[in-house]
N, C-alpha and C positions, 0 to 999 in steps of 0.2 A: 477432450483430455482422456488419457488412459495409458495403459502400459504399452511400451514400445515392443517391437518384435524381438529384441534381444533379451527381454525379461526385466529390463530396468524401468523404473518409474520415470515419468516425464519430469525433467529438471528444468529450472529456469527462474525468471523473475516474474512478479505479478504486481498489478496495481488494483487496489480496491478503491472504487469511487463511492464516497460516503456522503449521505445527505444529513445535515443537521438542521432541523426545521426551525429552531429557536435558540437563543443564546443559552449556552450551558456553562456551568461552573461545576466541575467534577474532580474528585481525587483520581490521580493517575499514578498508582504505585509509588515508587520512590521519588517521582517528580513532584509529588504534592498536588494541590488543587490547581487545575488549569482551566482557563476560560476559552470557549470556542464560540465564535460568531456564527450566526445562521448562514448557511450556504453549503458549498460542496468542498470536500476534502479528498485528496488523492494520497493514499498510503502505498509506499513502495516496499515490497518485501521480496524475499527469495526463498526457494525451497529446492535445494540441490538433491534432496532425497525423496521428493515426491510432491510436486506442485498441486496435484489433484487433491491429495489428502490435506495439505495445508490450507488451501482455499476453502475446502469443505468445512474444516474446523472453524475458520473465521466466520462462516455463514451459519453455523449452529447457534441456537439460542442458549442451550445449556452447555456451559464450559467453565473451567476455572480461569481466573485472571492470571495469565502467564506473561503476556506481552503488553506493552503500552496500548496497543490497538484494541485489546480485549475490553479495557475500561471504556473507551469511546464507543465501541460497538454495542455496549449495554444500553446506551441512550440515543442511538442513531441507527440508520439502516444503510446497508450496501445497496446501491442502485445499479452498479455495473462492475464488471471485472474484465481486465485485459491481461493476458499472459504473453510471454515470449520464451520460447525454448532456448536454453543455453546450458552448457555444463560448466561455464565459468561464472565466477562471482561478478555480476555486473550491477547489482542493486545500488551500490554506492555511486558508481559512475552515473547511473540513471538519476539518482537523487541529486547529485551535483548539478546536472543539467536542468532538472526541474527547479532547483533553487534560483537559477538565473532568470526564470520566467514567472515564478509565483512566490507569494508570501509563504515562508516556512514557519512551522510551529516548532520553535527551538527545543532541541534535545529530545523530541518525540521520536521514538522508534529507532534511536541510534545509540543506545547505551552499549552495544557490543561492537561499535566501530568508531571511526574518527569523524564521521559526518556530523554536521550541526543538526540535521533533521532528516526524517524519511516521511514527513507528513506535510502536505502543501495545500494551500487554500485559494479558492476563488469563488465569488458569488454565483458564477454561471457554470453549469456542468459542461456545456458544449466547449467553452473556452479551455477548461481544465483538461478535457478529453483530447482536444486538438493539440494542446501543449504536450501531453504525454506521448501521443502518437509521433509527433515530431521529434521528441527527445529519444524515443526508441529507435527511430530511423537514423538519427545522428549517431547513435551508439552501435549501429549495424544490427539491431534486433528486428525481428519480424513479428509484429503484434498479431495476436489471435484473440478474437472475442470469445468469451466463455458463454 
């Protein structure tokens, strides 16, 4: 990841793969207390103004709770990140595809759009990762490992 030759930051969609080692019941901002089963979660986000900076923020330990994902990341850890460069808003289309394949955590990460969720669950990381890569391909996105 890095700046493009034109001076613009890399824009696109990203997926954070998060491991929750044991059952959690945590407050998530305006959503209230939410329950998370042990296993793996895939969070779909976008950063049209700088994906490198957005992902780095998510990975920092010290940050304010701004997005739903911030609350979950306080009690779990990111185990992988996949990005795809695009200048178009494609996070919702990607989230809709993921919803057809995996359990969605209702209302999570989607307060600024009409999607039902931007967070998806599966007990196995490999299955979740394979599902995301397939969904990106179906949307015409070229995934890059970070």
